[in-house]
C-alpha atoms as one frame of an Amber mdcrd trajectory, in Angstrom:
protein
   0.073  -0.024  -0.090   0.945   3.697  -0.577   1.329   5.060   2.935   1.805
   8.640   1.856   2.735  10.433  -1.270   3.509  13.773  -2.673   3.411  12.758
  -6.452  -0.282  12.892  -6.375  -0.525  10.684  -9.403  -2.612   7.710  -9.019
  -1.383   5.844 -12.217   2.215   6.196 -11.244   1.526   5.419  -7.692  -0.255
   2.052  -8.918   2.270   1.176 -11.354   4.951   1.575  -8.602   3.207  -0.441
  -6.301   2.569  -3.251  -8.545   6.259  -3.440  -9.572   7.462  -3.646  -6.043
   4.773  -6.363  -5.313   6.778  -8.372  -7.507   9.967  -8.320  -5.909  11.191
 -11.410  -4.271  11.772 -10.841  -0.599  13.584 -13.816   1.627  10.857 -15.398
   4.212  11.593 -14.165   7.713  13.584 -16.405  10.228  11.120 -18.245  12.338
   7.978 -17.217   9.986   5.849 -14.102  10.609   5.132 -11.196   8.817   7.323
  -8.376   7.759   6.755  -4.563   7.100   8.886  -3.423   4.586   8.760   0.810
   4.158  10.756   2.251   1.263  11.094   6.000   0.406  11.393   6.572  -3.307
  12.653   9.865  -4.690  11.714  10.538  -8.397  13.285  13.008 -10.540  12.825
  13.939 -14.333  16.515  14.219 -14.849
């Protein structure tokens, strides 16, 4: 989920979210749930 954004472009936010959901992450030791927070800084450069 997108927790907060200053982009204000639902299409781009959805695209980034869908891409991140395809990233493989290792299972946590001992099982359980992991919360992943990542800040993205986008630039037009």
